[in-house]
C-alpha positions in Angstrom: 20.3 11.4 6.6 16.8 11.7 6.9 15.2 11.4 10.6 13.8 7.9 9.7 17.1 6.5 9.0 18.4 8.4 12.2 16.0 6.7 14.6 15.8 3.4 12.7 14.7 0.3 15.4 17.7 -2.0 16.3 15.4 -5.0 17.7 11.8 -6.3 16.5 10.5 -5.0 19.8 11.3 -1.5 19.2 9.4 -1.6 15.5 6.3 0.0 15.2 3.3 -2.3 14.7 3.3 -5.6 12.6 2.3 -7.2 16.2 0.9 -10.1 14.2 4.7 -11.0 12.8 7.1 -9.5 15.8 5.6 -9.8 18.7 7.0 -12.9 21.1 5.5 -15.8 20.0 4.5 -14.8 16.5 5.3 -17.5 13.9 7.6 -15.2 12.1 9.5 -14.2 14.9 9.8 -17.9 16.3 11.5 -18.9 12.7 13.9 -15.9 12.7 15.0 -16.6 16.3 15.0 -20.3 15.5 18.3 -20.0 13.8 16.7 -21.4 10.3 16.3 -18.5 7.6 14.4 -19.0 4.7 14.2 -17.0 1.9 11.5 -14.3 2.5 9.3 -11.7 0.5 7.7 -9.1 2.4 4.8 -7.1 0.9 3.0 -4.1 2.1 2.5 -0.3 1.6 5.6 2.2 2.0 6.8 2.8 5.4 5.8 0.0 7.2 8.8 -1.5 8.5 9.7 -3.9 5.6 13.5 -2.7 5.3 13.9 -2.3 8.8 13.0 -5.4 9.8 15.3 -7.0 6.9 18.0 -4.9 8.8 17.2 -6.4 12.3 17.6 -10.1 10.9 20.8 -9.0 8.9 22.4 -8.1 12.3 21.5 -11.5 13.7 23.1 -13.7 11.4 26.4 -14.6 10.6 26.5 -14.0 6.8 27.4 -11.4 4.6 24.9 -8.7 3.8 24.4 -6.8 0.5 21.5 -4.7 -0.3 20.2 -3.5 -3.9 17.3 -1.4 -4.7 15.6 -2.8 -8.0 14.3 0.6 -9.3 18.1 1.3 -10.1 19.9 -2.3 -9.8 21.1 -3.7 -12.9 21.4 -7.3 -14.1 25.4 -7.2 -13.6 24.9 -5.6 -10.2 22.8 -8.8 -9.4 25.5 -11.1 -10.8 28.7 -9.2 -9.0 26.7 -9.8 -5.8 26.0 -13.5 -6.6 29.3 -14.0 -7.7 31.0 -13.2 -3.9 28.8 -16.5 -2.6 31.9 -18.2 -3.9 34.4 -16.3 -1.8 35.7 -17.6 1.4 34.4 -15.1 3.6 30.9 -15.9 2.3 31.4 -20.0 3.4 28.4 -19.6 5.3 26.3 -18.0 2.6 25.2 -14.4 1.8 22.0 -12.4 2.8 20.6 -10.7 -0.5 18.2 -8.0 0.5 16.2 -6.6 -2.9 14.0 -3.7 -2.2 11.4 -3.1 -4.6 12.0 -6.7 -6.4 8.6 -5.9 -8.3 11.0 -3.7 -10.7 13.3 -6.7 -11.6 12.5 -8.0 -14.8 11.7 -12.1 -15.1 15.6 -12.3 -16.7 16.6 -10.7 -13.6 14.5 -12.8 -10.9 15.7 -15.8 -12.9 19.2 -15.2 -12.2 18.8 -15.3 -8.2 17.0 -19.1 -8.5 20.0 -21.4 -9.0 21.8 -19.4 -5.7 18.4 -19.3 -3.7 17.7 -23.2 -4.4 21.2 -24.1 -3.5 21.3 -22.0 -0.2 24.2 -20.0 -1.3 22.1 -17.0 -1.3 19.0 -16.3 1.1 17.0 -13.9 -0.5 14.9 -11.1 1.4 12.8 -8.9 -1.0 9.9 -6.2 -0.5 7.7 -4.9 -2.7 4.5 -2.8 -2.2 2.8 -4.5 -5.1 1.0 -7.9 -4.4 3.9 -10.6 -4.9 1.7 -13.2 -6.5 1.2 -10.9 -9.3 4.5 -8.8 -9.7 7.1 -12.1 -8.5 8.5 -14.6 -10.8 6.3 -17.7 -9.9 9.6 -19.7 -9.7 10.9 -17.5 -7.0 7.9 -17.0 -5.3 7.5 -20.6 -4.6 11.1 -20.7 -2.9 10.2 -18.1 -0.5 8.1 -17.4 2.7 5.7 -14.8 2.0 4.7 -12.2 4.9 2.5 -9.3 4.8 3.2 -6.0 6.7 0.2 -3.8 7.2 -0.4 0.0 7.9 0.9 1.0 11.4 -2.0 1.8 13.6 -1.7 5.5 15.1 -1.4 4.3 18.4 1.4 2.0 17.5 3.3 5.2 16.0 2.9 7.7 18.7 5.8 6.2 20.7 8.0 6.1 17.5 7.3 9.8 17.4 8.0 10.6 20.6 11.3 9.0 21.0 12.2 10.7 17.3 11.1 14.2 18.8 13.6 13.4 22.1 16.3 12.5 19.5 16.0 15.7 17.5 15.5 17.7 20.6 18.8 16.3 22.3 20.9 18.1 19.3 19.5 21.5 19.6 21.0 24.1 22.0 17.4 25.6 22.4 15.1 22.8 23.7 11.5 22.6 22.1 8.3 21.1 23.4 5.7 19.0 21.8 2.4 17.6 23.3 0.8 14.4 22.7 -1.9 16.1 20.9 0.6 17.3 18.3 1.9 13.7 18.0 -1.7 12.3 17.6 -2.3 14.7 14.7 0.7 13.3 12.8 0.2 9.8 13.4 -3.2 10.1 12.4 -2.9 11.9 9.1 -0.1 10.0 7.6 -1.9 7.0 6.8 0.2 4.0 8.5 3.4 5.3 7.0 6.0 5.8 9.9 8.5 7.1 7.4 6.2 9.5 6.1 5.2 10.2 9.8 9.0 11.0 10.8 9.2 13.0 7.7 6.2 15.4 8.5 7.9 15.5 12.5 11.0 16.6 10.8 9.6 19.3 9.2 7.4 20.7 11.9 10.3 20.3 14.2 12.3 23.0 12.1 9.2 24.9 11.6 8.6 25.6 15.0 10.5 27.6 17.3 9.8 26.6 20.6 6.1 24.3 21.0 5.3 22.2 18.0 2.3 23.2 17.7 -0.7 21.0 16.8 -2.4 23.4 14.3 0.6 23.3 12.1 0.8 19.6 12.7 -2.6 19.3 11.4 -1.8 21.2 8.2 1.7 19.6 7.5 -0.2 15.9 7.6 -3.8 16.8 6.5 -3.3 15.1 3.0 -0.7 12.4 3.8 -3.3 9.9 4.9 -4.6 9.6 1.2 -2.5 6.6 -0.2 -3.6 6.1 -3.7 -0.7 4.8 -6.5 -2.5 5.0 -10.3 -0.2 2.3 -11.1 -0.5 -0.1 -8.2 -2.8 -2.5 -6.7 -4.1 0.6 -4.5 -5.7 1.7 -7.2 -7.6 -1.6 -8.3 -8.3 -2.5 -4.7 -10.3 1.2 -4.0 -12.0 0.8 -7.6 -12.7 -3.1 -6.4 -13.9 -1.7 -3.0 -16.1 1.0 -4.6 -18.0 -1.9 -6.8 -18.4 -4.2 -4.4 -20.1 -1.9 -1.7 -22.3 -0.5 -4.7 -23.0 -4.0 -5.2 -24.0 -4.5 -1.6 -26.1 -1.6 -1.4 -24.1 0.4 1.0 -24.0 4.2 0.1 -21.9 5.2 3.1 -18.8 2.8 1.9 -19.6 3.5 -1.6 -19.3 7.5 -1.3 -16.1 6.4 0.9 -14.1 4.9 -1.5 -15.0 7.3 -4.2 -13.8 10.2 -2.2 -10.6 8.1 -1.4 -10.2 7.9 -5.4 -10.8 11.7 -6.3 -8.9 12.9 -3.6 -6.2 10.7 -4.9 -6.6 12.9 -8.2 -8.2 10.1 -10.5 -11.3 11.1 -12.0 -11.1 9.3 -15.3 -11.2 5.9 -13.4 -14.0 6.6 -11.1 -16.3 8.2 -14.0 -15.4 4.5 -16.0 -16.1 2.3 -13.3 -19.4 4.4 -12.1 -20.8 3.7 -15.7 -19.6 0.2 -15.8 -21.6 -0.8 -12.5 -24.9 1.2 -13.8 -24.8 -1.4 -16.5 -23.4 -4.7 -14.9 -25.0 -4.2 -11.4 -28.1 -2.3 -11.5 -28.7 -3.3 -15.1 -32.6 -4.2 -16.2 -33.7 -3.6 -12.6 -33.5 -0.1 -13.4 -32.5 1.1 -16.7 -32.8 4.5 -16.4 -30.1 4.2 -14.1 -27.8 3.9 -16.9 -28.4 7.5 -18.8 -28.6 9.3 -15.2 -24.9 8.0 -14.4 -23.9 9.1 -17.9 -25.3 12.7 -17.4 -23.7 12.8 -13.9 -20.1 11.5 -15.2 -20.5 14.0 -18.4 -21.3 16.9 -16.0 -18.0 16.0 -13.7 -15.9 15.4 -16.9 -17.1 19.1 -17.8 -16.7 20.7 -14.8 -13.5 18.8 -13.5 -12.4 18.2 -10.1 -12.8 19.3 -7.6 -16.6 19.9 -8.3 -17.0 16.5 -10.0 -17.4 15.2 -6.7 -20.8 16.4 -6.4 -22.0 14.9 -9.8 -20.4 11.8 -9.2 -21.4 11.1 -5.5 -25.3 11.7 -6.4 -24.0 8.7 -9.2 -22.7 6.3 -6.3 -25.5 7.1 -3.8 -28.2 6.5 -6.5 -26.5 3.0 -7.6 -26.1 1.9 -4.0 -29.5 2.5 -3.1 -31.2 1.2 -7.0 -32.9 -2.3 -7.3 -29.9 -4.8 -8.6 -29.9 -7.5 -11.3 -27.1 -9.0 -13.2 -29.2 -11.1 -15.6 -28.0 -9.1 -18.9 -24.7 -9.6 -17.8 -25.3 -13.3 -17.0 -26.8 -13.7 -20.5 -23.8 -12.0 -22.2 -21.3 -14.3 -19.9 -23.3 -17.5 -21.3 -23.3 -16.9 -24.8 -19.6 -16.3 -24.6 -19.1 -19.7 -23.1 -21.1 -21.0 -25.7 -19.4 -19.6 -28.5 -16.1 -20.5 -26.9 -17.3 -24.4 -27.2 -17.8 -24.1 -30.6 -21.4 -23.6 -30.6 -24.0 -21.3 -32.6 -21.6 -21.4 -35.8 -24.8 -21.7 -37.9 -27.4 -18.7 -38.3 -30.8 -20.0 -39.4 -31.1 -19.6 -42.9 -34.0 -17.0 -43.0 -31.9 -14.5 -40.4 -29.6 -14.1 -43.0 -29.0 -11.2 -45.2 -31.9 -11.2 -48.1 -29.7 -9.8 -50.8 -27.8 -13.1 -51.0 -28.5 -15.1 -54.6 -29.6 -18.2 -51.9 -31.6 -16.1 -49.6 -34.2 -18.1 -47.6 -37.6 -15.9 -47.6 -39.0 -17.9 -45.0 -38.4 -15.1 -42.2 -41.9 -13.8 -40.3 -42.1 -10.0 -39.9 -43.4 -9.8 -36.5 -44.7 -6.2 -37.3 -47.2 -8.1 -39.3 -48.6 -10.4 -36.6 -51.2 -9.4 -33.6 -48.9 -7.8 -30.8 -45.8 -7.4 -33.1 -44.8 -10.8 -32.1 -44.9 -14.3 -33.6 -43.2 -17.6 -32.3 -40.0 -18.1 -34.5 -36.6 -19.3 -33.8 -33.6 -16.7 -33.4 -31.0 -18.6 -32.0 -28.8 -21.2 -34.0 -29.9 -24.7 -33.8 -27.7 -26.1 -31.2 -28.5 -23.5 -28.5 -31.5 -24.1 -26.8 -33.8 -21.2 -26.6 -34.2 -19.6 -22.8 -30.9 -20.9 -21.7 -28.9 -17.7 -21.7 -31.2 -15.0 -20.4 -33.1 -15.3 -17.4 -35.6 -12.7 -16.2 -34.5 -11.2 -12.9 -36.5 -11.2 -9.6 -37.0 -7.4 -9.2 -39.9 -5.4 -10.8 -39.1 -3.9 -13.7 -37.9 -7.8 -15.0 -40.7 -9.3 -13.4 -43.0 -7.2 -15.3 -41.6 -7.4 -18.6 -41.6 -11.4 -18.1 -45.3 -11.0 -17.4 -46.0 -8.9 -20.4 -43.9 -11.6 -22.5 -45.7 -14.7 -20.9 -48.9 -12.7 -22.0 -48.3 -12.0 -25.6 -46.7 -15.8 -26.2 -49.7 -17.6 -24.7 -52.4 -15.3 -27.0 -49.5 -16.0 -30.2 -49.9 -19.8 -29.1 -53.9 -19.6 -29.0 -54.1 -17.9 -32.2 -51.5 -20.5 -33.7 
């Protein structure tokens, strides 16, 4: 049995972290201790106490308790447990705990609805993903949702000390462990208590007398990196990267880039940097786009870990560059016009001249002074100037001044 299971807390007061849920007087704890137990959804990163809290709740209620893991359970497993809700021993209802419920498909989740709704089953489910995306809405609406947060190192150290004492009590030769060693483990496991206890267990059996801080640092130095390419963490980090660049914060931009690259995801980082160059910097600094593309090309050519060098250049450049989303907004307005049914009629003089009914009224701008002539290009039901608005940055203001000048000269000539 893993150490994390051997030292699992038996009361809310022993659980590491989650004070916003478990401290005396917190709304969640008051609900649980009131004797009224609604169906619950726990969401948060691994190793933050979701399963532990479900176990503690089960011990405090006079109900039959069953547990399933959605990664391996089938629909028949669910139905077998639901059928037990009709037995005499389950007259007071049953508690069904489903871990990683996001792995249940829609049909499996729907099978629970009737039993949850009439009270025969109190469902406690946990997920590492956003439940508002991963759970069936009807099931979610019948549950109370609570978030579990990564455990702070200060809250984790007492758990590690208690676990060390447990390990030491079973050994004929007693070992020692200083606070510095436990602090290294607590800081290096990314708020995941289960991972921290696993690291402590490995450290305990790899040391003869004293658990050394140097070895603790080596065992946990990469444990703090949480990155799931298929989960919420992936999208959260990419979102944080782009919002940091958009907010002109080079420190945060480099930090989130490092989180992504240290997680091994080069492709997503490259793709997002190129998108930001076009979406957030855009016409305020057009040369930023080919520069970032060059950085990405170098990164892909050399691979990780050296790819971090050109990509950090790109991230800092994007964060410190002037910003404009004027082209992006113009495109968005164009799509809205199209979706509303506008712009279906192309002006006749803009159509292909090889067709039999071609309109020869097109004015060739290069034949006019300054390569410009007043002429309508948009469809007749879309007002001119309604899509693109010049940004207030130096580059776009210069372009606007130029076009105001050219169009003014053209009006005078006419």
